[in-house]
All heavy atoms as TSV, in Angstrom:
chain	resi	resn	atom	element	x	y	z
A	1	MET	N	N	0.870	-1.186	-0.033
A	1	MET	CA	C	0.077	0.037	-0.003
A	1	MET	C	C	0.876	1.212	-0.067
A	1	MET	O	O	2.017	1.216	0.468
A	1	MET	CB	C	-0.926	0.083	1.243
A	1	MET	CG	C	-1.923	-1.075	1.207
A	1	MET	SD	S	-3.500	-0.387	1.697
A	1	MET	CE	C	-4.165	-1.668	2.673
A	2	VAL	N	N	0.224	2.304	-0.557
A	2	VAL	CA	C	1.060	3.529	-0.632
A	2	VAL	C	C	0.217	4.663	0.027
A	2	VAL	O	O	-0.907	4.571	0.082
A	2	VAL	CB	C	1.485	3.898	-2.152
A	2	VAL	CG1	C	2.420	2.946	-2.644
A	2	VAL	CG2	C	0.197	4.139	-2.909
A	3	ALA	N	N	0.887	5.689	0.378
A	3	ALA	CA	C	0.298	6.972	0.928
A	3	ALA	C	C	1.150	8.054	0.415
A	3	ALA	O	O	2.184	8.356	0.965
A	3	ALA	CB	C	0.090	6.902	2.432
A	4	PRO	N	N	0.819	8.737	-0.527
A	4	PRO	CA	C	1.558	9.679	-1.199
A	4	PRO	C	C	1.666	10.994	-0.287
A	4	PRO	O	O	0.816	11.325	0.464
A	4	PRO	CB	C	0.982	10.041	-2.575
A	4	PRO	CG	C	-0.407	9.756	-2.368
A	4	PRO	CD	C	-0.456	8.506	-1.415
A	5	ILE	N	N	2.919	11.618	-0.326
A	5	ILE	CA	C	3.091	12.809	0.328
A	5	ILE	C	C	2.492	13.936	-0.480
A	5	ILE	O	O	2.636	13.897	-1.682
A	5	ILE	CB	C	4.595	13.076	0.492
A	5	ILE	CG1	C	5.178	11.840	1.304
A	5	ILE	CG2	C	4.803	14.402	1.248
A	5	ILE	CD1	C	6.738	11.910	1.335
A	6	ASP	N	N	1.892	14.902	0.265
A	6	ASP	CA	C	1.167	16.050	-0.419
A	6	ASP	C	C	2.136	16.776	-1.332
A	6	ASP	O	O	3.303	16.745	-1.026
A	6	ASP	CB	C	0.666	17.059	0.557
A	6	ASP	CG	C	-0.604	16.469	1.287
A	6	ASP	OD1	O	-1.153	15.546	0.882
A	6	ASP	OD2	O	-0.836	16.996	2.396
A	7	SER	N	N	1.702	17.251	-2.465
A	7	SER	CA	C	2.448	17.961	-3.459
A	7	SER	C	C	3.518	17.209	-4.227
A	7	SER	O	O	4.275	17.781	-4.934
A	7	SER	CB	C	3.066	19.236	-2.829
A	7	SER	OG	O	1.986	20.056	-2.233
A	8	THR	N	N	3.563	15.900	-4.069
A	8	THR	CA	C	4.494	15.134	-4.819
A	8	THR	C	C	3.895	14.657	-6.087
A	8	THR	O	O	2.587	14.852	-6.407
A	8	THR	CB	C	4.881	13.831	-4.085
A	8	THR	OG1	O	3.701	13.044	-3.867
A	8	THR	CG2	C	5.589	14.055	-2.824
A	9	PRO	N	N	4.668	14.216	-7.104
A	9	PRO	CA	C	4.078	13.799	-8.375
A	9	PRO	C	C	3.022	12.735	-8.262
A	9	PRO	O	O	1.982	12.817	-8.960
A	9	PRO	CB	C	5.295	13.320	-9.169
A	9	PRO	CG	C	6.432	14.008	-8.595
A	9	PRO	CD	C	6.093	14.164	-7.149
A	10	ALA	N	N	3.152	11.916	-7.311
A	10	ALA	CA	C	2.103	10.757	-7.086
A	10	ALA	C	C	0.779	11.450	-6.701
A	10	ALA	O	O	-0.318	11.070	-7.150
A	10	ALA	CB	C	2.626	9.793	-6.211
A	11	ALA	N	N	0.944	12.226	-5.712
A	11	ALA	CA	C	-0.372	12.904	-5.284
A	11	ALA	C	C	-0.904	13.767	-6.374
A	11	ALA	O	O	-2.147	13.657	-6.370
A	11	ALA	CB	C	0.093	13.785	-4.004
A	12	LYS	N	N	-0.152	14.432	-7.102
A	12	LYS	CA	C	-0.707	15.313	-8.166
A	12	LYS	C	C	-1.378	14.434	-9.321
A	12	LYS	O	O	-2.349	14.781	-9.947
A	12	LYS	CB	C	0.372	16.160	-8.759
A	12	LYS	CG	C	0.857	17.147	-7.767
A	12	LYS	CD	C	2.035	18.000	-8.386
A	12	LYS	CE	C	2.460	18.980	-7.485
A	12	LYS	NZ	N	3.749	19.773	-7.967
A	13	ALA	N	N	-0.832	13.161	-9.450
A	13	ALA	CA	C	-1.403	12.348	-10.459
A	13	ALA	C	C	-2.801	11.616	-9.966
A	13	ALA	O	O	-3.421	11.117	-10.716
A	13	ALA	CB	C	-0.401	11.179	-10.845
A	14	GLY	N	N	-3.036	11.758	-8.610
A	14	GLY	CA	C	-4.253	11.096	-8.186
A	14	GLY	C	C	-4.043	9.907	-7.320
A	14	GLY	O	O	-5.078	9.200	-7.072
A	15	ILE	N	N	-2.901	9.526	-6.955
A	15	ILE	CA	C	-2.588	8.348	-6.161
A	15	ILE	C	C	-3.188	8.593	-4.742
A	15	ILE	O	O	-2.999	9.766	-4.279
A	15	ILE	CB	C	-1.188	7.952	-6.140
A	15	ILE	CG1	C	-0.633	7.721	-7.482
A	15	ILE	CG2	C	-0.915	6.738	-5.263
A	15	ILE	CD1	C	-1.211	6.540	-8.127
A	16	ARG	N	N	-3.873	7.765	-4.027
A	16	ARG	CA	C	-4.396	7.898	-2.829
A	16	ARG	C	C	-3.918	7.045	-1.763
A	16	ARG	O	O	-3.433	5.870	-2.082
A	16	ARG	CB	C	-5.956	7.788	-2.897
A	16	ARG	CG	C	-6.688	8.704	-3.802
A	16	ARG	CD	C	-8.153	8.302	-3.817
A	16	ARG	NE	N	-8.882	9.099	-4.744
A	16	ARG	CZ	C	-10.194	8.705	-5.121
A	16	ARG	NH1	N	-10.833	7.722	-4.540
A	16	ARG	NH2	N	-10.859	9.347	-6.013
A	17	ALA	N	N	-4.095	7.475	-0.458
A	17	ALA	CA	C	-3.702	6.616	0.562
A	17	ALA	C	C	-4.562	5.210	0.472
A	17	ALA	O	O	-5.689	5.317	0.204
A	17	ALA	CB	C	-3.979	7.221	1.906
A	18	GLY	N	N	-3.846	4.201	0.624
A	18	GLY	CA	C	-4.576	2.898	0.542
A	18	GLY	C	C	-4.435	2.270	-0.825
A	18	GLY	O	O	-4.760	0.990	-0.957
A	19	ASP	N	N	-4.089	2.964	-1.893
A	19	ASP	CA	C	-3.711	2.317	-3.190
A	19	ASP	C	C	-2.676	1.457	-3.105
A	19	ASP	O	O	-1.706	1.582	-2.374
A	19	ASP	CB	C	-3.491	3.442	-4.126
A	19	ASP	CG	C	-4.721	4.320	-4.698
A	19	ASP	OD1	O	-5.729	3.903	-4.228
A	19	ASP	OD2	O	-4.502	5.301	-5.342
A	20	ARG	N	N	-2.805	0.266	-3.834
A	20	ARG	CA	C	-1.854	-0.619	-3.783
A	20	ARG	C	C	-1.190	-0.807	-5.261
A	20	ARG	O	O	-1.925	-1.155	-6.186
A	20	ARG	CB	C	-2.370	-2.096	-3.348
A	20	ARG	CG	C	-1.298	-3.226	-3.150
A	20	ARG	CD	C	-1.847	-4.283	-2.410
A	20	ARG	NE	N	-2.599	-5.235	-3.271
A	20	ARG	CZ	C	-1.857	-6.240	-3.996
A	20	ARG	NH1	N	-0.588	-6.401	-3.779
A	20	ARG	NH2	N	-2.428	-7.091	-4.761
A	21	ILE	N	N	0.188	-0.536	-5.377
A	21	ILE	CA	C	0.734	-0.651	-6.580
A	21	ILE	C	C	0.963	-1.985	-7.121
A	21	ILE	O	O	1.538	-2.919	-6.326
A	21	ILE	CB	C	2.138	0.100	-6.647
A	21	ILE	CG1	C	1.996	1.528	-6.369
A	21	ILE	CG2	C	2.860	-0.118	-7.992
A	21	ILE	CD1	C	3.272	2.352	-6.050
A	22	VAL	N	N	0.375	-2.477	-8.174
A	22	VAL	CA	C	0.414	-3.835	-8.556
A	22	VAL	C	C	1.332	-4.066	-9.808
A	22	VAL	O	O	1.800	-5.217	-10.089
A	22	VAL	CB	C	-0.948	-4.468	-8.881
A	22	VAL	CG1	C	-1.783	-4.630	-7.689
A	22	VAL	CG2	C	-1.579	-3.686	-9.978
A	23	ARG	N	N	1.666	-2.966	-10.511
A	23	ARG	CA	C	2.597	-2.940	-11.584
A	23	ARG	C	C	3.253	-1.677	-11.828
A	23	ARG	O	O	2.616	-0.692	-11.553
A	23	ARG	CB	C	1.658	-3.359	-12.837
A	23	ARG	CG	C	2.552	-4.029	-13.950
A	23	ARG	CD	C	1.706	-4.601	-15.034
A	23	ARG	NE	N	1.408	-3.741	-16.191
A	23	ARG	CZ	C	0.449	-3.751	-16.927
A	23	ARG	NH1	N	-0.517	-4.654	-16.802
A	23	ARG	NH2	N	0.250	-2.868	-17.891
A	24	ILE	N	N	4.590	-1.816	-12.151
A	24	ILE	CA	C	5.353	-0.498	-12.483
A	24	ILE	C	C	5.791	-0.774	-13.899
A	24	ILE	O	O	6.534	-1.685	-14.111
A	24	ILE	CB	C	6.571	-0.402	-11.444
A	24	ILE	CG1	C	6.042	-0.217	-10.058
A	24	ILE	CG2	C	7.366	0.870	-11.919
A	24	ILE	CD1	C	7.088	-0.282	-8.989
A	25	GLY	N	N	5.316	0.008	-14.808
A	25	GLY	CA	C	5.687	-0.198	-16.192
A	25	GLY	C	C	4.978	-1.550	-16.540
A	25	GLY	O	O	3.886	-1.822	-16.400
A	26	SER	N	N	5.786	-2.474	-17.177
A	26	SER	CA	C	5.299	-3.782	-17.520
A	26	SER	C	C	5.601	-4.838	-16.501
A	26	SER	O	O	5.437	-5.993	-16.762
A	26	SER	CB	C	5.871	-4.109	-18.821
A	26	SER	OG	O	7.453	-4.242	-18.761
A	27	GLU	N	N	6.205	-4.392	-15.330
A	27	GLU	CA	C	6.663	-5.404	-14.365
A	27	GLU	C	C	5.646	-5.552	-13.156
A	27	GLU	O	O	5.337	-4.473	-12.578
A	27	GLU	CB	C	8.001	-5.110	-13.800
A	27	GLU	CG	C	9.183	-5.073	-14.709
A	27	GLU	CD	C	10.424	-4.784	-14.107
A	27	GLU	OE1	O	10.956	-5.654	-13.340
A	27	GLU	OE2	O	10.840	-3.755	-14.282
A	28	SER	N	N	5.196	-6.860	-12.826
A	28	SER	CA	C	4.442	-6.945	-11.689
A	28	SER	C	C	5.294	-6.632	-10.395
A	28	SER	O	O	6.403	-6.900	-10.328
A	28	SER	CB	C	3.985	-8.471	-11.678
A	28	SER	OG	O	3.332	-8.758	-10.383
A	29	THR	N	N	4.546	-6.219	-9.418
A	29	THR	CA	C	5.229	-5.942	-8.060
A	29	THR	C	C	4.952	-7.142	-7.155
A	29	THR	O	O	5.400	-7.022	-5.965
A	29	THR	CB	C	4.641	-4.675	-7.492
A	29	THR	OG1	O	3.218	-4.788	-7.203
A	29	THR	CG2	C	4.971	-3.493	-8.249
A	30	VAL	N	N	4.452	-8.260	-7.631
A	30	VAL	CA	C	4.062	-9.338	-6.649
A	30	VAL	C	C	5.343	-9.803	-5.942
A	30	VAL	O	O	5.297	-10.090	-4.775
A	30	VAL	CB	C	3.382	-10.465	-7.475
A	30	VAL	CG1	C	3.298	-11.768	-6.598
A	30	VAL	CG2	C	2.043	-10.050	-7.916
A	31	ASN	N	N	6.471	-10.071	-6.617
A	31	ASN	CA	C	7.612	-10.674	-6.035
A	31	ASN	C	C	8.736	-9.555	-5.850
A	31	ASN	O	O	9.876	-9.914	-5.675
A	31	ASN	CB	C	8.166	-11.801	-6.823
A	31	ASN	CG	C	7.251	-13.016	-6.745
A	31	ASN	OD1	O	6.751	-13.405	-5.694
A	31	ASN	ND2	N	6.983	-13.581	-7.909
A	32	MET	N	N	8.339	-8.306	-5.981
A	32	MET	CA	C	9.370	-7.200	-5.883
A	32	MET	C	C	9.444	-6.690	-4.467
A	32	MET	O	O	8.412	-6.551	-3.781
A	32	MET	CB	C	8.663	-6.095	-6.730
A	32	MET	CG	C	9.683	-5.058	-7.158
A	32	MET	SD	S	8.957	-3.750	-8.278
A	32	MET	CE	C	8.861	-4.673	-9.877
A	33	THR	N	N	10.681	-6.513	-3.994
A	33	THR	CA	C	10.915	-5.832	-2.771
A	33	THR	C	C	10.579	-4.390	-2.716
A	33	THR	O	O	10.436	-3.826	-3.821
A	33	THR	CB	C	12.320	-6.080	-2.190
A	33	THR	OG1	O	13.198	-5.350	-3.031
A	33	THR	CG2	C	12.672	-7.610	-2.242
A	34	LEU	N	N	10.344	-3.800	-1.595
A	34	LEU	CA	C	10.002	-2.361	-1.489
A	34	LEU	C	C	11.289	-1.591	-2.180
A	34	LEU	O	O	11.034	-0.688	-2.935
A	34	LEU	CB	C	10.049	-1.917	-0.050
A	34	LEU	CG	C	9.800	-0.386	0.138
A	34	LEU	CD1	C	8.568	0.059	-0.526
A	34	LEU	CD2	C	9.666	-0.125	1.629
A	35	ASN	N	N	12.528	-1.962	-1.899
A	35	ASN	CA	C	13.694	-1.223	-2.527
A	35	ASN	C	C	13.715	-1.399	-4.055
A	35	ASN	O	O	13.980	-0.434	-4.755
A	35	ASN	CB	C	14.997	-1.874	-2.004
A	35	ASN	CG	C	15.200	-1.284	-0.500
A	35	ASN	OD1	O	14.742	-0.190	-0.039
A	35	ASN	ND2	N	16.087	-1.887	0.237
A	36	GLU	N	N	13.349	-2.559	-4.504
A	36	GLU	CA	C	13.313	-2.810	-5.986
A	36	GLU	C	C	12.261	-1.838	-6.548
A	36	GLU	O	O	12.447	-1.268	-7.622
A	36	GLU	CB	C	12.999	-4.240	-6.261
A	36	GLU	CG	C	14.172	-5.134	-6.046
A	36	GLU	CD	C	13.810	-6.707	-6.191
A	36	GLU	OE1	O	12.548	-6.962	-6.001
A	36	GLU	OE2	O	14.636	-7.454	-6.515
A	37	ALA	N	N	10.953	-1.813	-5.931
A	37	ALA	CA	C	9.954	-0.895	-6.410
A	37	ALA	C	C	10.363	0.496	-6.472
A	37	ALA	O	O	10.129	1.369	-7.378
A	37	ALA	CB	C	8.782	-1.121	-5.600
A	38	VAL	N	N	10.977	1.003	-5.315
A	38	VAL	CA	C	11.447	2.376	-5.207
A	38	VAL	C	C	12.536	2.653	-6.396
A	38	VAL	O	O	12.419	3.763	-6.982
A	38	VAL	CB	C	11.933	2.647	-3.825
A	38	VAL	CG1	C	12.777	3.959	-3.771
A	38	VAL	CG2	C	10.889	2.619	-2.736
A	39	ASN	N	N	13.344	1.782	-6.554
A	39	ASN	CA	C	14.320	1.972	-7.683
A	39	ASN	C	C	13.763	2.186	-8.898
A	39	ASN	O	O	14.228	2.874	-9.794
A	39	ASN	CB	C	15.389	0.805	-7.657
A	39	ASN	CG	C	16.331	0.876	-6.409
A	39	ASN	OD1	O	16.504	2.045	-5.775
A	39	ASN	ND2	N	16.909	-0.183	-6.095
A	40	ARG	N	N	12.698	1.352	-9.236
A	40	ARG	CA	C	11.928	1.487	-10.619
A	40	ARG	C	C	11.215	2.752	-10.687
A	40	ARG	O	O	10.982	3.277	-11.706
A	40	ARG	CB	C	11.101	0.202	-10.693
A	40	ARG	CG	C	11.934	-0.890	-11.089
A	40	ARG	CD	C	11.151	-2.302	-11.065
A	40	ARG	NE	N	11.896	-3.404	-11.504
A	40	ARG	CZ	C	12.853	-3.962	-10.849
A	40	ARG	NH1	N	13.074	-3.605	-9.639
A	40	ARG	NH2	N	13.417	-5.061	-11.236
A	41	LEU	N	N	10.723	3.270	-9.515
A	41	LEU	CA	C	9.905	4.510	-9.564
A	41	LEU	C	C	10.796	5.803	-9.686
A	41	LEU	O	O	10.375	6.762	-10.252
A	41	LEU	CB	C	9.082	4.649	-8.281
A	41	LEU	CG	C	7.881	3.573	-8.099
A	41	LEU	CD1	C	7.321	3.660	-6.714
A	41	LEU	CD2	C	6.892	3.746	-9.222
A	42	ARG	N	N	12.013	5.611	-9.261
A	42	ARG	CA	C	12.958	6.814	-9.197
A	42	ARG	C	C	13.506	6.938	-10.714
A	42	ARG	O	O	13.553	5.904	-11.419
A	42	ARG	CB	C	14.106	6.652	-8.373
A	42	ARG	CG	C	13.801	6.825	-6.950
A	42	ARG	CD	C	15.022	6.762	-6.042
A	42	ARG	NE	N	14.684	6.974	-4.586
A	42	ARG	CZ	C	15.228	6.460	-3.619
A	42	ARG	NH1	N	16.254	5.740	-3.674
A	42	ARG	NH2	N	14.790	6.862	-2.382
A	43	GLY	N	N	13.800	8.028	-11.055
A	43	GLY	CA	C	14.457	8.307	-12.372
A	43	GLY	C	C	14.695	9.757	-12.478
A	43	GLY	O	O	14.530	10.599	-11.663
A	44	ASP	N	N	15.173	10.250	-13.731
A	44	ASP	CA	C	15.472	11.564	-13.951
A	44	ASP	C	C	14.126	12.441	-13.960
A	44	ASP	O	O	13.140	12.032	-14.538
A	44	ASP	CB	C	16.029	11.658	-15.345
A	44	ASP	CG	C	17.478	11.000	-15.404
A	44	ASP	OD1	O	18.083	10.962	-14.477
A	44	ASP	OD2	O	17.791	10.569	-16.576
A	45	PRO	N	N	14.313	13.563	-13.264
A	45	PRO	CA	C	13.105	14.562	-13.184
A	45	PRO	C	C	12.710	14.859	-14.683
A	45	PRO	O	O	13.622	14.982	-15.625
A	45	PRO	CB	C	13.753	15.751	-12.544
A	45	PRO	CG	C	14.850	15.243	-11.712
A	45	PRO	CD	C	15.448	14.160	-12.551
A	46	GLY	N	N	11.448	14.855	-14.752
A	46	GLY	CA	C	10.832	15.177	-16.086
A	46	GLY	C	C	10.501	13.884	-16.950
A	46	GLY	O	O	9.766	14.103	-17.956
A	47	THR	N	N	11.000	12.797	-16.527
A	47	THR	CA	C	10.710	11.496	-17.339
A	47	THR	C	C	9.443	10.932	-16.619
A	47	THR	O	O	9.011	11.280	-15.486
A	47	THR	CB	C	11.850	10.499	-17.241
A	47	THR	OG1	O	12.058	10.178	-15.789
A	47	THR	CG2	C	13.115	11.080	-17.875
A	48	ASN	N	N	8.692	10.040	-17.358
A	48	ASN	CA	C	7.570	9.508	-16.819
A	48	ASN	C	C	7.628	8.034	-16.451
A	48	ASN	O	O	8.544	7.416	-17.008
A	48	ASN	CB	C	6.468	9.597	-17.980
A	48	ASN	CG	C	6.013	10.988	-18.130
A	48	ASN	OD1	O	6.159	11.872	-17.385
A	48	ASN	ND2	N	5.528	11.282	-19.491
A	49	VAL	N	N	6.770	7.642	-15.488
A	49	VAL	CA	C	6.716	6.154	-15.211
A	49	VAL	C	C	5.242	5.976	-15.136
A	49	VAL	O	O	4.452	6.793	-14.641
A	49	VAL	CB	C	7.487	5.908	-13.845
A	49	VAL	CG1	C	6.806	6.677	-12.727
A	49	VAL	CG2	C	7.402	4.435	-13.530
A	50	VAL	N	N	4.816	4.739	-15.576
A	50	VAL	CA	C	3.468	4.306	-15.497
A	50	VAL	C	C	3.254	3.237	-14.498
A	50	VAL	O	O	4.123	2.465	-14.289
A	50	VAL	CB	C	3.014	3.777	-16.915
A	50	VAL	CG1	C	1.561	3.164	-16.782
A	50	VAL	CG2	C	3.102	4.821	-17.986
A	51	ILE	N	N	2.278	3.512	-13.601
A	51	ILE	CA	C	2.037	2.585	-12.489
A	51	ILE	C	C	0.594	2.154	-12.628
A	51	ILE	O	O	-0.313	2.807	-13.138
A	51	ILE	CB	C	2.397	3.001	-11.158
A	51	ILE	CG1	C	1.529	4.137	-10.703
A	51	ILE	CG2	C	3.823	3.380	-11.068
A	51	ILE	CD1	C	1.605	4.435	-9.260
A	52	TYR	N	N	0.256	0.835	-12.049
A	52	TYR	CA	C	-1.073	0.389	-12.062
A	52	TYR	C	C	-1.450	0.162	-10.627
A	52	TYR	O	O	-0.622	-0.444	-9.916
A	52	TYR	CB	C	-1.211	-0.692	-12.851
A	52	TYR	CG	C	-0.918	-0.624	-14.387
A	52	TYR	CD1	C	0.372	-0.507	-14.960
A	52	TYR	CD2	C	-2.023	-0.196	-15.246
A	52	TYR	CE1	C	0.532	-0.219	-16.277
A	52	TYR	CE2	C	-1.717	-0.108	-16.510
A	52	TYR	CZ	C	-0.622	0.044	-17.014
A	52	TYR	OH	O	-0.347	0.248	-18.370
A	53	VAL	N	N	-2.559	0.619	-10.168
A	53	VAL	CA	C	-2.948	0.411	-8.738
A	53	VAL	C	C	-4.264	-0.283	-8.712
A	53	VAL	O	O	-5.146	-0.161	-9.438
A	53	VAL	CB	C	-2.897	1.632	-7.981
A	53	VAL	CG1	C	-1.529	2.429	-8.009
A	53	VAL	CG2	C	-3.948	2.599	-8.508
A	54	GLU	N	N	-4.312	-1.022	-7.526
A	54	GLU	CA	C	-5.726	-1.549	-7.104
A	54	GLU	C	C	-6.227	-0.581	-6.037
A	54	GLU	O	O	-5.500	-0.260	-5.167
A	54	GLU	CB	C	-5.580	-2.904	-6.571
A	54	GLU	CG	C	-5.285	-3.954	-7.591
A	54	GLU	CD	C	-5.096	-5.296	-7.031
A	54	GLU	OE1	O	-5.108	-5.487	-5.743
A	54	GLU	OE2	O	-5.089	-6.276	-7.776
A	55	ARG	N	N	-7.500	-0.191	-6.156
A	55	ARG	CA	C	-8.076	0.737	-5.262
A	55	ARG	C	C	-9.423	0.088	-4.745
A	55	ARG	O	O	-10.224	-0.390	-5.436
A	55	ARG	CB	C	-8.391	2.082	-5.882
A	55	ARG	CG	C	-9.035	3.064	-4.957
A	55	ARG	CD	C	-9.154	4.403	-5.698
A	55	ARG	NE	N	-7.885	5.057	-5.838
A	55	ARG	CZ	C	-7.671	6.162	-6.686
A	55	ARG	NH1	N	-8.605	6.514	-7.395
A	55	ARG	NH2	N	-6.505	6.633	-6.764
A	56	LYS	N	N	-9.562	0.143	-3.399
A	56	LYS	CA	C	-10.900	-0.388	-2.792
A	56	LYS	C	C	-12.033	0.302	-3.506
A	56	LYS	O	O	-12.058	1.495	-3.582
A	56	LYS	CB	C	-10.836	-0.169	-1.365
A	56	LYS	CG	C	-11.971	-0.880	-0.580
A	56	LYS	CD	C	-11.726	-0.735	0.894
A	56	LYS	CE	C	-13.073	-1.422	1.535
A	56	LYS	NZ	N	-12.902	-1.438	2.970
A	57	GLY	N	N	-13.036	-0.558	-3.842
A	57	GLY	CA	C	-14.136	-0.075	-4.470
A	57	GLY	C	C	-14.166	0.110	-5.973
A	57	GLY	O	O	-15.093	0.415	-6.618
A	58	GLU	N	N	-12.960	0.019	-6.508
A	58	GLU	CA	C	-12.839	0.127	-7.969
A	58	GLU	C	C	-12.782	-1.347	-8.613
A	58	GLU	O	O	-12.096	-2.190	-8.146
A	58	GLU	CB	C	-11.529	0.799	-8.342
A	58	GLU	CG	C	-11.510	2.233	-8.066
A	58	GLU	CD	C	-12.393	3.100	-8.966
A	58	GLU	OE1	O	-12.703	2.655	-10.153
A	58	GLU	OE2	O	-12.873	4.101	-8.498
A	59	PRO	N	N	-13.642	-1.508	-9.598
A	59	PRO	CA	C	-13.644	-2.932	-10.241
A	59	PRO	C	C	-12.498	-3.345	-11.016
A	59	PRO	O	O	-12.244	-4.550	-11.216
A	59	PRO	CB	C	-14.932	-2.848	-11.065
A	59	PRO	CG	C	-15.008	-1.423	-11.591
A	59	PRO	CD	C	-14.537	-0.652	-10.269
A	60	ARG	N	N	-11.660	-2.379	-11.398
A	60	ARG	CA	C	-10.409	-2.801	-12.226
A	60	ARG	C	C	-9.192	-1.906	-11.775
A	60	ARG	O	O	-9.402	-0.980	-11.086
A	60	ARG	CB	C	-10.793	-2.641	-13.676
A	60	ARG	CG	C	-11.056	-1.127	-14.148
A	60	ARG	CD	C	-11.394	-1.220	-15.579
A	60	ARG	NE	N	-12.566	-1.691	-15.975
A	60	ARG	CZ	C	-13.289	-1.733	-17.062
A	60	ARG	NH1	N	-12.645	-1.244	-18.112
A	60	ARG	NH2	N	-14.487	-2.208	-17.223
A	61	THR	N	N	-8.185	-2.495	-12.266
A	61	THR	CA	C	-6.869	-1.730	-11.922
A	61	THR	C	C	-6.910	-0.415	-12.665
A	61	THR	O	O	-7.245	-0.206	-13.748
A	61	THR	CB	C	-5.620	-2.648	-12.483
A	61	THR	OG1	O	-5.749	-3.978	-11.965
A	61	THR	CG2	C	-4.338	-1.986	-12.190
A	62	LEU	N	N	-6.382	0.533	-11.933
A	62	LEU	CA	C	-6.291	1.925	-12.517
A	62	LEU	C	C	-4.769	2.166	-12.970
A	62	LEU	O	O	-3.912	1.846	-12.324
A	62	LEU	CB	C	-6.584	2.887	-11.238
A	62	LEU	CG	C	-7.924	2.851	-10.689
A	62	LEU	CD1	C	-8.202	3.753	-9.434
A	62	LEU	CD2	C	-9.073	2.980	-11.660
A	63	ARG	N	N	-4.762	2.989	-14.123
A	63	ARG	CA	C	-3.415	3.291	-14.678
A	63	ARG	C	C	-3.152	4.727	-14.431
A	63	ARG	O	O	-3.972	5.646	-14.557
A	63	ARG	CB	C	-3.554	2.999	-16.110
A	63	ARG	CG	C	-2.101	3.394	-16.893
A	63	ARG	CD	C	-2.486	3.384	-18.419
A	63	ARG	NE	N	-1.230	3.565	-19.126
A	63	ARG	CZ	C	-0.802	4.785	-19.452
A	63	ARG	NH1	N	-1.390	5.872	-19.137
A	63	ARG	NH2	N	0.340	4.906	-20.205
A	64	PHE	N	N	-1.910	4.999	-13.971
A	64	PHE	CA	C	-1.496	6.359	-13.728
A	64	PHE	C	C	-0.128	6.630	-14.421
A	64	PHE	O	O	0.768	5.714	-14.181
A	64	PHE	CB	C	-1.331	6.703	-12.238
A	64	PHE	CG	C	-2.517	6.655	-11.374
A	64	PHE	CD1	C	-3.076	5.529	-10.838
A	64	PHE	CD2	C	-3.259	7.851	-11.296
A	64	PHE	CE1	C	-4.224	5.480	-10.149
A	64	PHE	CE2	C	-4.581	7.827	-10.653
A	64	PHE	CZ	C	-5.043	6.701	-10.047
A	65	GLU	N	N	0.033	7.713	-15.139
A	65	GLU	CA	C	1.326	8.163	-15.576
A	65	GLU	C	C	1.804	9.256	-14.715
A	65	GLU	O	O	1.182	10.347	-14.627
A	65	GLU	CB	C	1.132	8.526	-17.082
A	65	GLU	CG	C	2.512	8.901	-17.601
A	65	GLU	CD	C	2.524	8.832	-19.306
A	65	GLU	OE1	O	1.435	8.504	-19.732
A	65	GLU	OE2	O	3.407	9.299	-19.870
A	66	ILE	N	N	2.932	9.021	-14.179
A	66	ILE	CA	C	3.550	10.095	-13.239
A	66	ILE	C	C	4.772	10.659	-13.805
A	66	ILE	O	O	5.638	9.842	-14.339
A	66	ILE	CB	C	3.836	9.348	-11.856
A	66	ILE	CG1	C	2.469	8.738	-11.318
A	66	ILE	CG2	C	4.587	10.286	-10.916
A	66	ILE	CD1	C	2.770	7.941	-10.077
A	67	THR	N	N	4.893	11.996	-13.799
A	67	THR	CA	C	6.160	12.668	-14.220
A	67	THR	C	C	7.051	12.766	-12.979
A	67	THR	O	O	6.674	13.424	-11.980
A	67	THR	CB	C	5.781	14.033	-14.889
A	67	THR	OG1	O	4.839	13.862	-15.927
A	67	THR	CG2	C	7.074	14.723	-15.266
A	68	ARG	N	N	8.172	12.209	-13.056
A	68	ARG	CA	C	9.187	12.306	-12.080
A	68	ARG	C	C	9.641	13.732	-11.742
A	68	ARG	O	O	9.790	14.468	-12.690
A	68	ARG	CB	C	10.355	11.391	-12.310
A	68	ARG	CG	C	10.064	9.895	-12.403
A	68	ARG	CD	C	11.168	9.064	-12.781
A	68	ARG	NE	N	10.921	7.718	-12.820
A	68	ARG	CZ	C	11.030	6.923	-13.844
A	68	ARG	NH1	N	11.228	7.426	-15.071
A	68	ARG	NH2	N	10.819	5.675	-13.822
A	69	ALA	N	N	9.894	14.046	-10.399
A	69	ALA	CA	C	10.490	15.237	-10.112
A	69	ALA	C	C	11.295	15.031	-8.852
A	69	ALA	O	O	11.265	13.986	-8.126
A	69	ALA	CB	C	9.266	16.184	-9.694
A	70	ILE	N	N	12.041	16.097	-8.427
A	70	ILE	CA	C	12.869	16.107	-7.254
A	70	ILE	C	C	11.948	16.394	-6.087
A	70	ILE	O	O	11.183	17.283	-6.122
A	70	ILE	CB	C	14.007	17.158	-7.250
A	70	ILE	CG1	C	14.944	16.721	-8.352
A	70	ILE	CG2	C	14.707	17.229	-5.963
A	70	ILE	CD1	C	16.066	17.765	-8.759
A	71	ILE	N	N	11.919	15.427	-5.206
A	71	ILE	CA	C	11.052	15.633	-3.983
A	71	ILE	C	C	11.892	16.062	-2.831
A	71	ILE	O	O	12.847	15.431	-2.443
A	71	ILE	CB	C	10.347	14.223	-3.606
A	71	ILE	CG1	C	9.440	13.873	-4.813
A	71	ILE	CG2	C	9.514	14.420	-2.406
A	71	ILE	CD1	C	9.007	12.451	-4.701
A	72	LYS	N	N	11.482	17.233	-2.154
A	72	LYS	CA	C	12.202	17.743	-1.063
A	72	LYS	C	C	11.683	17.423	0.243
A	72	LYS	O	O	10.346	17.271	0.327
A	72	LYS	CB	C	12.312	19.234	-1.285
A	72	LYS	CG	C	12.991	19.644	-2.515
A	72	LYS	CD	C	13.048	21.246	-2.641
A	72	LYS	CE	C	13.799	21.516	-3.982
A	72	LYS	NZ	N	13.902	22.864	-4.236
């Protein structure tokens, strides 16, 4: 589960507390460690990463495209 920090790219994209990331790009997160997931989410500011999340009450997986930025 994730809980985005206010004003971060994830929060701006619409990620909510309680969302569960199930895929980063084309890779499933099922057997991925937290560090592996974080490494895949990080990248050069201004580049995009696509994630898929499961959200309680939603019948299907939701797709989000997040533009990476420096988080202070």
